[in-house]
DRENPA-3360 file (N, C-alpha, C; in nm, 2 decimals, always signed):
BEGIN
1 = MIAKLAGL = -1.51/-0.40/-2.08/-1.43/-0.37/-1.97/-1.42/-0.48/-1.87 ~ -1.31/-0.53/-1.84/-1.29/-0.63/-1.74/-1.28/-0.58/-1.60 ~ -1.37/-0.62/-1.51/-1.37/-0.57/-1.37/-1.32/-0.68/-1.27 ~ -1.33/-0.81/-1.31/-1.29/-0.91/-1.21/-1.25/-1.03/-1.29 ~ -1.14/-1.10/-1.25/-1.10/-1.23/-1.31/-1.10/-1.34/-1.20 ~ -1.16/-1.45/-1.24/-1.16/-1.57/-1.15/-1.10/-1.69/-1.23 ~ -0.99/-1.74/-1.19/-0.93/-1.85/-1.27/-0.82/-1.91/-1.19 ~ -0.72/-1.97/-1.26/-0.61/-2.04/-1.20/-0.48/-1.96/-1.22;
9 = VDSVAEDR = -0.40/-1.95/-1.12/-0.27/-1.89/-1.13/-0.19/-1.97/-1.22 ~ -0.15/-1.91/-1.33/-0.07/-1.99/-1.43/+0.08/-1.97/-1.40 ~ +0.12/-1.84/-1.39/+0.26/-1.81/-1.36/+0.27/-1.67/-1.29 ~ +0.38/-1.65/-1.22/+0.40/-1.53/-1.15/+0.54/-1.47/-1.18 ~ +0.55/-1.35/-1.21/+0.68/-1.28/-1.23/+0.70/-1.17/-1.13 ~ +0.80/-1.08/-1.15/+0.83/-0.98/-1.05/+0.72/-0.88/-1.02 ~ +0.65/-0.84/-1.13/+0.55/-0.74/-1.11/+0.42/-0.78/-1.18 ~ +0.40/-0.91/-1.21/+0.28/-0.95/-1.29/+0.26/-1.10/-1.27;
17 = LVVDVGGV = +0.14/-1.14/-1.32/+0.11/-1.28/-1.32/+0.02/-1.31/-1.44 ~ +0.00/-1.43/-1.47/-0.09/-1.48/-1.58/-0.20/-1.56/-1.51 ~ -0.32/-1.52/-1.54/-0.44/-1.59/-1.48/-0.50/-1.67/-1.60 ~ -0.52/-1.80/-1.58/-0.58/-1.89/-1.68/-0.73/-1.89/-1.65 ~ -0.81/-1.83/-1.74/-0.95/-1.83/-1.73/-1.01/-1.91/-1.85 ~ -1.05/-2.04/-1.82/-1.10/-2.12/-1.92/-1.01/-2.14/-2.04 ~ -0.88/-2.15/-2.01/-0.78/-2.18/-2.12/-0.72/-2.05/-2.18 ~ -0.77/-1.94/-2.15/-0.72/-1.81/-2.19/-0.64/-1.75/-2.09;
25 = GYLVFASA = -0.51/-1.71/-2.12/-0.42/-1.65/-2.02/-0.43/-1.50/-2.02 ~ -0.46/-1.44/-1.91/-0.47/-1.29/-1.90/-0.34/-1.24/-1.83 ~ -0.27/-1.15/-1.89/-0.15/-1.09/-1.82/-0.20/-0.98/-1.73 ~ -0.17/-0.99/-1.60/-0.22/-0.89/-1.51/-0.10/-0.83/-1.43 ~ -0.09/-0.70/-1.43/+0.01/-0.63/-1.35/-0.04/-0.62/-1.20 ~ +0.05/-0.63/-1.10/+0.00/-0.63/-0.97/+0.11/-0.58/-0.87 ~ +0.06/-0.53/-0.76/+0.16/-0.48/-0.65/+0.22/-0.60/-0.59 ~ +0.33/-0.57/-0.52/+0.40/-0.68/-0.44/+0.31/-0.74/-0.34;
33 = RTLRTLPR = +0.23/-0.65/-0.28/+0.13/-0.70/-0.17/+0.04/-0.80/-0.23 ~ -0.02/-0.78/-0.35/-0.11/-0.88/-0.41/-0.03/-1.00/-0.45 ~ +0.08/-0.99/-0.51/+0.16/-1.10/-0.55/+0.20/-1.19/-0.43 ~ +0.23/-1.13/-0.31/+0.26/-1.21/-0.20/+0.15/-1.29/-0.14 ~ +0.03/-1.25/-0.17/-0.09/-1.32/-0.12/-0.15/-1.43/-0.21 ~ -0.09/-1.44/-0.33/-0.14/-1.53/-0.43/-0.13/-1.68/-0.39 ~ -0.22/-1.76/-0.42/-0.20/-1.90/-0.40/-0.10/-1.96/-0.50 ~ -0.06/-2.08/-0.49/+0.04/-2.14/-0.57/-0.01/-2.16/-0.72;
41 = PGEQVVLF = +0.08/-2.17/-0.81/+0.04/-2.19/-0.95/-0.05/-2.32/-0.96 ~ -0.16/-2.31/-1.04/-0.25/-2.42/-1.05/-0.37/-2.40/-0.96 ~ -0.36/-2.31/-0.86/-0.47/-2.29/-0.77/-0.56/-2.18/-0.81 ~ -0.68/-2.18/-0.75/-0.78/-2.08/-0.79/-0.75/-1.94/-0.73 ~ -0.78/-1.83/-0.80/-0.76/-1.70/-0.75/-0.87/-1.61/-0.81 ~ -0.90/-1.51/-0.73/-1.00/-1.41/-0.78/-0.93/-1.27/-0.76 ~ -0.92/-1.20/-0.87/-0.86/-1.06/-0.86/-0.96/-0.96/-0.91 ~ -0.96/-0.84/-0.84/-1.04/-0.73/-0.88/-0.95/-0.65/-0.98;
49 = IETHVRED = -1.01/-0.61/-1.09/-0.93/-0.56/-1.21/-0.97/-0.42/-1.24 ~ -0.86/-0.34/-1.27/-0.88/-0.21/-1.32/-0.82/-0.22/-1.47 ~ -0.90/-0.19/-1.57/-0.86/-0.20/-1.71/-0.82/-0.06/-1.76 ~ -0.70/-0.05/-1.81/-0.66/+0.07/-1.88/-0.65/+0.05/-2.03 ~ -0.72/+0.13/-2.10/-0.72/+0.12/-2.25/-0.65/+0.24/-2.30 ~ -0.55/+0.22/-2.38/-0.48/+0.32/-2.45/-0.48/+0.29/-2.60 ~ -0.43/+0.39/-2.68/-0.42/+0.37/-2.82/-0.33/+0.25/-2.86 ~ -0.23/+0.23/-2.78/-0.13/+0.13/-2.82/-0.13/+0.00/-2.73;
57 = HIHLYGFI = -0.22/+0.00/-2.63/-0.22/-0.12/-2.55/-0.35/-0.12/-2.46 ~ -0.38/-0.24/-2.41/-0.48/-0.26/-2.31/-0.40/-0.33/-2.19 ~ -0.40/-0.27/-2.07/-0.33/-0.33/-1.96/-0.44/-0.36/-1.85 ~ -0.42/-0.47/-1.79/-0.50/-0.51/-1.67/-0.42/-0.50/-1.55 ~ -0.47/-0.44/-1.44/-0.41/-0.42/-1.31/-0.50/-0.50/-1.21 ~ -0.44/-0.59/-1.14/-0.51/-0.68/-1.05/-0.49/-0.66/-0.91 ~ -0.59/-0.67/-0.82/-0.58/-0.65/-0.68/-0.65/-0.76/-0.60 ~ -0.59/-0.79/-0.49/-0.64/-0.90/-0.41/-0.77/-0.86/-0.33;
65 = DTAERDWF = -0.79/-0.73/-0.32/-0.91/-0.68/-0.25/-0.96/-0.55/-0.31 ~ -1.08/-0.51/-0.29/-1.13/-0.38/-0.35/-1.07/-0.26/-0.28 ~ -1.02/-0.27/-0.16/-0.95/-0.15/-0.10/-0.83/-0.11/-0.18 ~ -0.75/-0.21/-0.21/-0.63/-0.18/-0.29/-0.66/-0.13/-0.43 ~ -0.76/-0.18/-0.49/-0.81/-0.13/-0.62/-0.85/+0.01/-0.61 ~ -0.93/+0.05/-0.51/-0.98/+0.18/-0.49/-0.86/+0.28/-0.46 ~ -0.76/+0.24/-0.39/-0.65/+0.32/-0.37/-0.57/+0.34/-0.50 ~ -0.56/+0.24/-0.58/-0.49/+0.25/-0.71/-0.56/+0.36/-0.79;
73 = KLLTTVQG = -0.69/+0.35/-0.80/-0.77/+0.45/-0.88/-0.75/+0.59/-0.82 ~ -0.75/+0.61/-0.69/-0.73/+0.74/-0.63/-0.59/+0.79/-0.65 ~ -0.49/+0.71/-0.63/-0.35/+0.75/-0.65/-0.33/+0.80/-0.79 ~ -0.39/+0.74/-0.89/-0.36/+0.78/-1.03/-0.44/+0.91/-1.07 ~ -0.52/+0.96/-0.97/-0.58/+1.09/-1.00/-0.48/+1.21/-0.97 ~ -0.37/+1.18/-0.91/-0.27/+1.28/-0.87/-0.17/+1.30/-0.99 ~ -0.15/+1.42/-1.03/-0.06/+1.45/-1.14/+0.08/+1.39/-1.11 ~ +0.13/+1.31/-1.21/+0.26/+1.25/-1.19/+0.26/+1.11/-1.14;
81 = VGARVALA = +0.14/+1.06/-1.10/+0.13/+0.93/-1.06/+0.06/+0.84/-1.16 ~ +0.14/+0.76/-1.23/+0.08/+0.67/-1.33/+0.06/+0.54/-1.27 ~ +0.02/+0.44/-1.35/-0.01/+0.31/-1.30/+0.11/+0.24/-1.23 ~ +0.22/+0.25/-1.29/+0.34/+0.18/-1.23/+0.38/+0.25/-1.10 ~ +0.37/+0.38/-1.09/+0.41/+0.45/-0.96/+0.30/+0.41/-0.85 ~ +0.17/+0.41/-0.89/+0.07/+0.37/-0.80/+0.09/+0.23/-0.74 ~ +0.13/+0.14/-0.83/+0.16/+0.00/-0.79/+0.28/+0.00/-0.69 ~ +0.38/+0.08/-0.72/+0.50/+0.09/-0.64/+0.46/+0.14/-0.50;
89 = ILSALAPS = +0.38/+0.24/-0.49/+0.33/+0.29/-0.36/+0.25/+0.18/-0.28 ~ +0.17/+0.11/-0.35/+0.09/+0.00/-0.29/+0.17/-0.12/-0.25 ~ +0.29/-0.13/-0.32/+0.38/-0.24/-0.29/+0.45/-0.21/-0.16 ~ +0.48/-0.08/-0.13/+0.55/-0.03/-0.02/+0.46/-0.01/+0.11 ~ +0.34/+0.03/+0.08/+0.25/+0.07/+0.19/+0.11/+0.00/+0.17 ~ +0.08/-0.08/+0.27/-0.06/-0.14/+0.27/-0.16/-0.02/+0.28 ~ -0.28/-0.05/+0.23/-0.39/+0.06/+0.24/-0.40/+0.12/+0.38 ~ -0.39/+0.03/+0.49/-0.40/+0.09/+0.63/-0.29/+0.18/+0.66;
97 = VLVQAIGA = -0.17/+0.16/+0.62/-0.06/+0.25/+0.64/-0.07/+0.37/+0.56 ~ -0.12/+0.36/+0.43/-0.13/+0.47/+0.35/-0.24/+0.57/+0.40 ~ -0.34/+0.52/+0.46/-0.44/+0.60/+0.52/-0.38/+0.69/+0.63 ~ -0.30/+0.62/+0.71/-0.24/+0.69/+0.83/-0.13/+0.79/+0.77 ~ -0.05/+0.75/+0.67/+0.05/+0.84/+0.62/-0.01/+0.97/+0.56 ~ -0.11/+0.95/+0.48/-0.18/+1.07/+0.42/-0.25/+1.15/+0.52 ~ -0.32/+1.08/+0.61/-0.40/+1.16/+0.71/-0.30/+1.24/+0.80 ~ -0.18/+1.19/+0.82/-0.09/+1.26/+0.90/+0.00/+1.36/+0.82;
105 = GDAKAIAG = -0.02/+1.36/+0.69/+0.07/+1.44/+0.60/+0.21/+1.40/+0.60 ~ +0.23/+1.27/+0.62/+0.36/+1.21/+0.63/+0.42/+1.17/+0.49 ~ +0.47/+1.28/+0.42/+0.52/+1.25/+0.29/+0.64/+1.17/+0.29 ~ +0.72/+1.17/+0.40/+0.84/+1.08/+0.41/+0.81/+0.94/+0.39 ~ +0.70/+0.89/+0.45/+0.66/+0.75/+0.44/+0.63/+0.71/+0.30 ~ +0.56/+0.81/+0.23/+0.52/+0.78/+0.09/+0.64/+0.78/+0.00 ~ +0.74/+0.87/+0.03/+0.86/+0.88/-0.05/+0.95/+0.75/-0.04 ~ +0.92/+0.67/+0.05/+0.99/+0.54/+0.06/+0.96/+0.44/-0.05;
113 = AQGVGAKL = +0.85/+0.47/-0.13/+0.82/+0.38/-0.24/+0.91/+0.41/-0.36 ~ +0.94/+0.30/-0.43/+1.03/+0.32/-0.55/+0.98/+0.41/-0.65 ~ +1.06/+0.51/-0.70/+1.02/+0.60/-0.80/+0.94/+0.72/-0.75 ~ +0.93/+0.73/-0.62/+0.85/+0.85/-0.56/+0.95/+0.94/-0.49 ~ +0.97/+1.06/-0.55/+1.05/+1.16/-0.49/+0.98/+1.24/-0.38 ~ +1.05/+1.32/-0.31/+1.00/+1.40/-0.20/+0.89/+1.50/-0.25 ~ +0.91/+1.56/-0.37/+0.81/+1.65/-0.42/+0.68/+1.58/-0.46 ~ +0.69/+1.47/-0.52/+0.57/+1.39/-0.56/+0.50/+1.34/-0.44;
121 = AGRIASEL = +0.58/+1.29/-0.34/+0.52/+1.24/-0.22/+0.44/+1.35/-0.14 ~ +0.50/+1.47/-0.14/+0.43/+1.58/-0.08/+0.30/+1.62/-0.15 ~ +0.30/+1.61/-0.29/+0.18/+1.64/-0.36/+0.07/+1.53/-0.33 ~ +0.11/+1.40/-0.32/+0.01/+1.30/-0.29/-0.05/+1.32/-0.16 ~ +0.04/+1.35/-0.06/-0.02/+1.37/+0.08/-0.11/+1.49/+0.09 ~ -0.07/+1.59/+0.01/-0.16/+1.72/+0.02/-0.29/+1.70/-0.06 ~ -0.28/+1.64/-0.18/-0.40/+1.64/-0.26/-0.50/+1.53/-0.21 ~ -0.45/+1.43/-0.15/-0.54/+1.32/-0.11/-0.59/+1.33/+0.04;
129 = KEKVGGLA = -0.54/+1.42/+0.11/-0.57/+1.43/+0.25/-0.72/+1.44/+0.28 ~ -0.79/+1.51/+0.20/-0.94/+1.53/+0.22/-1.02/+1.41/+0.17 ~ -0.95/+1.32/+0.09/-1.03/+1.21/+0.03/-1.01/+1.08/+0.10 ~ -0.92/+1.07/+0.19/-0.90/+0.93/+0.25/-1.01/+0.88/+0.34 ~ -1.09/+0.97/+0.39/-1.19/+0.93/+0.49/-1.29/+0.82/+0.43 ~ -1.32/+0.83/+0.30/-1.42/+0.74/+0.25/-1.36/+0.61/+0.20 ~ -1.23/+0.59/+0.21/-1.17/+0.47/+0.16/-1.15/+0.36/+0.27 ~ -1.18/+0.24/+0.23/-1.15/+0.13/+0.32/-1.00/+0.11/+0.33;
137 = VGGPAPKG = -0.96/+0.04/+0.44/-0.82/+0.02/+0.45/-0.78/-0.13/+0.42 ~ -0.88/-0.21/+0.38/-0.84/-0.34/+0.34/-0.83/-0.44/+0.45 ~ -0.81/-0.57/+0.41/-0.80/-0.68/+0.50/-0.66/-0.68/+0.57 ~ -0.62/-0.80/+0.61/-0.49/-0.82/+0.68/-0.38/-0.77/+0.59 ~ -0.29/-0.69/+0.65/-0.18/-0.64/+0.57/-0.06/-0.74/+0.57 ~ +0.03/-0.73/+0.48/+0.14/-0.82/+0.48/+0.24/-0.78/+0.59 ~ +0.33/-0.87/+0.62/+0.42/-0.85/+0.73/+0.49/-0.72/+0.72 ~ +0.50/-0.64/+0.83/+0.57/-0.52/+0.82/+0.49/-0.40/+0.78;
145 = AGDPADGA = +0.36/-0.42/+0.74/+0.28/-0.31/+0.68/+0.14/-0.31/+0.74 ~ +0.13/-0.34/+0.87/+0.00/-0.34/+0.94/-0.04/-0.20/+0.98 ~ -0.16/-0.19/+1.03/-0.21/-0.06/+1.07/-0.13/-0.02/+1.20 ~ -0.07/+0.10/+1.19/+0.01/+0.14/+1.31/-0.07/+0.18/+1.43 ~ -0.20/+0.17/+1.43/-0.28/+0.22/+1.54/-0.33/+0.10/+1.62 ~ -0.27/-0.02/+1.62/-0.32/-0.12/+1.70/-0.21/-0.18/+1.80 ~ -0.25/-0.24/+1.91/-0.16/-0.31/+2.00/-0.04/-0.23/+2.04 ~ +0.08/-0.29/+2.03/+0.20/-0.22/+2.08/+0.23/-0.09/+2.00;
153 = ASDAISAL = +0.19/-0.08/+1.88/+0.21/+0.04/+1.80/+0.12/+0.15/+1.86 ~ +0.00/+0.12/+1.90/-0.08/+0.22/+1.97/-0.02/+0.28/+2.09 ~ +0.04/+0.18/+2.17/+0.11/+0.23/+2.30/+0.23/+0.31/+2.26 ~ +0.30/+0.27/+2.16/+0.42/+0.35/+2.12/+0.38/+0.49/+2.07 ~ +0.27/+0.50/+2.00/+0.23/+0.63/+1.96/+0.19/+0.72/+2.08 ~ +0.12/+0.66/+2.18/+0.08/+0.73/+2.30/+0.21/+0.78/+2.37 ~ +0.31/+0.69/+2.38/+0.43/+0.73/+2.45/+0.50/+0.85/+2.38 ~ +0.50/+0.85/+2.25/+0.57/+0.96/+2.18/+0.49/+1.09/+2.19;
161 = VNLNYRRE = +0.35/+1.08/+2.20/+0.27/+1.20/+2.22/+0.30/+1.25/+2.36 ~ +0.32/+1.16/+2.46/+0.35/+1.20/+2.60/+0.49/+1.27/+2.61 ~ +0.57/+1.25/+2.50/+0.70/+1.31/+2.50/+0.69/+1.45/+2.42 ~ +0.57/+1.49/+2.40/+0.54/+1.62/+2.34/+0.56/+1.63/+2.19 ~ +0.55/+1.51/+2.12/+0.54/+1.51/+1.98/+0.40/+1.51/+1.94 ~ +0.37/+1.58/+1.82/+0.23/+1.58/+1.78/+0.19/+1.44/+1.74 ~ +0.06/+1.41/+1.75/+0.01/+1.28/+1.73/+0.03/+1.24/+1.58 ~ +0.02/+1.34/+1.49/+0.04/+1.31/+1.35/+0.18/+1.27/+1.32;
169 = EAYGAVAR = +0.28/+1.33/+1.39/+0.42/+1.30/+1.37/+0.44/+1.16/+1.43 ~ +0.38/+1.13/+1.55/+0.40/+1.00/+1.61/+0.35/+0.89/+1.52 ~ +0.23/+0.91/+1.46/+0.17/+0.81/+1.37/+0.27/+0.77/+1.26 ~ +0.32/+0.88/+1.20/+0.41/+0.85/+1.08/+0.53/+0.78/+1.12 ~ +0.59/+0.83/+1.24/+0.72/+0.77/+1.28/+0.70/+0.62/+1.32 ~ +0.59/+0.59/+1.39/+0.56/+0.45/+1.43/+0.53/+0.36/+1.31 ~ +0.46/+0.42/+1.21/+0.43/+0.35/+1.09/+0.55/+0.30/+1.02 ~ +0.65/+0.40/+1.01/+0.78/+0.36/+0.94/+0.86/+0.26/+1.02;
177 = ARQALGPE = +0.85/+0.28/+1.16/+0.93/+0.19/+1.24/+0.87/+0.05/+1.23 ~ +0.74/+0.04/+1.22/+0.68/-0.09/+1.22/+0.70/-0.16/+1.08 ~ +0.71/-0.08/+0.98/+0.75/-0.13/+0.85/+0.89/-0.20/+0.85 ~ +0.98/-0.13/+0.92/+1.11/-0.18/+0.93/+1.13/-0.30/+1.03 ~ +1.06/-0.30/+1.14/+1.07/-0.40/+1.24/+0.98/-0.51/+1.23 ~ +0.86/-0.50/+1.16/+0.76/-0.60/+1.15/+0.65/-0.58/+1.25 ~ +0.54/-0.65/+1.23/+0.42/-0.63/+1.32/+0.43/-0.69/+1.46 ~ +0.53/-0.77/+1.48/+0.54/-0.83/+1.61/+0.64/-0.76/+1.70;
185 = APVEALIR = +0.69/-0.64/+1.65/+0.79/-0.57/+1.73/+0.73/-0.52/+1.86 ~ +0.80/-0.53/+1.97/+0.75/-0.49/+2.10/+0.75/-0.34/+2.11 ~ +0.67/-0.29/+2.21/+0.65/-0.15/+2.22/+0.78/-0.07/+2.24 ~ +0.87/-0.13/+2.32/+0.99/-0.06/+2.35/+1.08/-0.04/+2.22 ~ +1.08/-0.14/+2.14/+1.15/-0.12/+2.01/+1.09/-0.02/+1.92 ~ +0.96/-0.02/+1.92/+0.88/+0.08/+1.83/+0.91/+0.22/+1.88 ~ +0.91/+0.24/+2.01/+0.94/+0.37/+2.07/+1.08/+0.42/+2.03 ~ +1.18/+0.33/+2.05/+1.32/+0.37/+2.01/+1.33/+0.40/+1.86;
193 = AGLKELVS = +1.27/+0.31/+1.78/+1.28/+0.34/+1.64/+1.20/+0.46/+1.60 ~ +1.09/+0.48/+1.66/+1.01/+0.60/+1.63/+1.08/+0.73/+1.67 ~ +1.15/+0.73/+1.78/+1.23/+0.84/+1.82/+1.34/+0.87/+1.72 ~ +1.40/+0.77/+1.67/+1.51/+0.79/+1.57/+1.45/+0.85/+1.44 ~ +1.33/+0.81/+1.41/+1.26/+0.86/+1.29/+1.23/+1.01/+1.31 ~ +1.19/+1.05/+1.43/+1.15/+1.18/+1.46/+1.27/+1.28/+1.47 ~ +1.39/+1.23/+1.51/+1.50/+1.32/+1.52/+1.59/+1.31/+1.40 ~ +1.56/+1.23/+1.30/+1.65/+1.21/+1.19/+1.63/+1.33/+1.09;
% end
């Protein structure tokens, strides 16, 4: 069972990469988040691996940090969430945002991932709500997918709560707004976008 690969980035495709380890190329499937953080081809990379062994194949799924790998394993415990769907969710939502979305029961944010319908998103939010406390949220998130509870986002959440929205609703709305506007969005823009999310 392969748990970690350290080697050179050989090539990168839309949903996978090849890691050259001592002249052997390992095909590794990965989320968009992990692929965005890779060094250039020919440079050193370390990936945490989840190995899936089936009768007809052996697939390697690679992650830039252990938080994303742990989330992948947890997501695939939900009925209807296979490896590809789990990667799609992790491509759309950084671990920090996923924690907030599930903690707030925000199925709408999860449903934004490719291949995830409203019913499946609701099941994920419901089944995993009690399990998210023990999971790490990972390192720096990619642009647009940071933790919604810091800086301007925190102020935007407080403003929405002061407008009599529940804190859970405010978290989810600001998380989606920040995904759309990026982590540098000012508080005023986050409040306006968050209000649009709440009334839509």
